N, C-alpha and C positions, 0 to 999 in steps of 0.2 A: 661195118661199122662197128667199135668196141662198145661193148657193153658199160655203163659209166657204173652198174655192179659189181662187177669184177676188173676192170682196168688196173694195170697193176705198173702204171709210169708216171712219175712223177714230172713237172715242169716248173722249171725256174731258171732266172738269168746266169749266167756264167759270171760276167765280171762289167763293173760299172767304171769309176774313174780310172785315169793307169797309175799302177803303184810307182810309188817313190822307190829310191835305190834302198832304202833302208828296208821297205816292205818287200821290194824284190828280192832280197838278201836273206829275209827270213822264210821266204818259201824255197828257195834255192839250198840254205844249209839246215833248217829246224824242221821242217814238213816231212823230210823222208825219215825223221826217227821216230817221226809221231804220228804216221800215215796207216790206217788199217791195210794190212799186205792184203794180197790176191790171196784165192783159194778159200778152202773151208776156215772158218775162224771161229775161235770160245776162248774166254776166260785165260786159258793156257797159254794159246797162242799168240794173242794179244800184249799179255803181262806177265806170263810164268809162270801163274798161280793159278788155283781155282778159286777166284774172289768174284765175289755178287758183280752183276755186269748191269750197267744202265744205258739208255740210248736215247738221245735227241734228235729228233727230225727236223733240220733246218733249224740252226742255232745261233742263226742273225750274225750278231759281232760276238758272240762266245761270252756274254757276261753271266748269264744263267748257268750255261754250261762250266764256267771255271767256277762259280759259287757252289754248286752242287757237289763239283769235284774236291774245294778245298772245305767241304764241310765233312767229307765222310774220305777220308783218303785212302782207306783200305777196302775200297770198289772200286771198278775199273769203269771209265765214261764213254763211250762211242759217240762222238758228235758229227753227224752229217751236215754237209752244207754243200748247193752247187756253188753260192756265189763266191767268187777268188776274193773279193776284199773283204767278204766275212769270215773266211779261212784263215786270212792276215789277224782280223782283229783277233781270234781265239788264238793264234798263235803268240800273238803280245801277252793274252792273259798268260799261257801255259809257260811262257818263258818269265815273266814277271812274277808267277805265285809257284814255282817249280814244282808244278802239277805234271808229276812222272804219271798220274794215276789216267790218262787222257791219250784217248787215239781218234784221228781225224778223217774223215772220207771227205774229199771234194768231189761231188758227185751226187747221184738218186740214192735217198737213204733204202728204198726198196732193194737197191742190190746188196745192200749189208744186211738189211734184217733177211734175205733170202740163203744168207750162207750161214746166219747161224742157227746153233740148234734148238730144235724146240725145247720151250720151257724151259731158258736159258737165262731171260730176263728177268730183274729184280723189280724195275721200273723204267717206263719209257717216256719222253715228254714231246708234245707239240702242241707250242707255244705260238700264237699269231703268225698261222700259214696265212700266206696269201689268197683270199677268199674268193678269187674268181668269181666276183657277185652276177656276172649273167648268168642265166640258166643254159645257154648253151656251153657253156665253161665246167660246168656243175661236175661232169665226169676228171677235171683235171685235179681235183678238191682230194686231198689224202684221205679225208672223212668221206671214205667209199666203203661199200662192202668187202671187194677185192683188200686193197690195204688193211684194213680192219680185220679181217679174217685172220690175214698173214701176221699181223702182230699179235691177235691174241694165241695164235699158235707157239710164238716166241716169248710170250710171258709167263712165268709160274703160275701154277696157283697161287693166288694170295699176292701176287704181282701188282703194281699200279701202273694205269695209264693216267696222265695228266694234261691235262688240254685247256687252253687259253686261249679267249679273242675277243677283241672288241667290235667286232663286225659285226651285228644283230642278224643281217644275213645267213652268214658261217652259224653265228650260234645256235638259231632255228634249226639249219640242217644238221650240224652236228649231234641235236638232241635227237632227232628225228631217228638219223643211222645208228648212235648207240642205243636207242630204246628198242631196237629191233635184235640186238645183240644178245642173245642169252648166255654168252660167255662172262658179260662185265656186268658188275652191281655197283650204280649210282652211290657216291658215299657223300649223299649230303640230307640232311634231316630237316632242313631249311632256309629259306633265302640267303642268311648269312654265311652259310656254308660253300655258295659259289658267287656271294658277291664280296667277299673278302679273301685278299690272296693270305693263304697262311704263311707263318713264319719261315718255314726251310723252302719257300719258294721265292728266290731271290728274283728280284725286278729287273727285266729288260730296259734296254734303250728305247726299245719300239712301245713298250708297255708306258714308261715314262712322257714320252711324247702324246699317246692317247691321252693320257689322264690331263695333260696341259692343253690338250683341246675340247677338253670335256666330255669325252666318252664315256661310257660306261664301260665296265672290265668286267668281264666272266670268265671263273675259274672251276673247272671241272676235275674231280677225281674219281676212277673208276676203279673197282678191284677185279681182277682175275679171278673167278671163281674156281 
């Protein structure tokens, strides 16, 4: 049996509703231009120069990824999402925003993180992941020692890891996991720091839905020591 503390596989759906013709065309024509290539990867391999790199783990429909990429055109952004319909959403943002500083991976984020050099990421994001709320599924959460330890190795000293959720079970679990990581410093001085979304944290449609449903949303920022 896999140890939840060390498991290095993520879980997620691959496809929901059938793609429309225009969406399928985006996948055929645009995804190959913006797809993360096979083999070892770094900023030069992805973007042709040594620029700062940022990574989003499970980008949903791509609103946050696109917003961050538009704010910092000199940075390179890697988005990982196993859900095909989410990748289509990100491709729409890339096309409409002319976002040449984005690369996409349709699959497990750990496959990409593994191939990055150590201390190569300036920021990493994990926003509203599937909470896997049942105790027997806790090993499936990204917030476990194995994935977080790998991510810590890839973040530069002073780099930032951002985590957001509206699920109280995952919130408590994440705080416990991160509280046991000596590599990270929690950047919160008081409740307002994790109850208010920072200005440079674009809202996702999932977060907006959570707010409409009356859910509390928590925003965590951690600095790599």
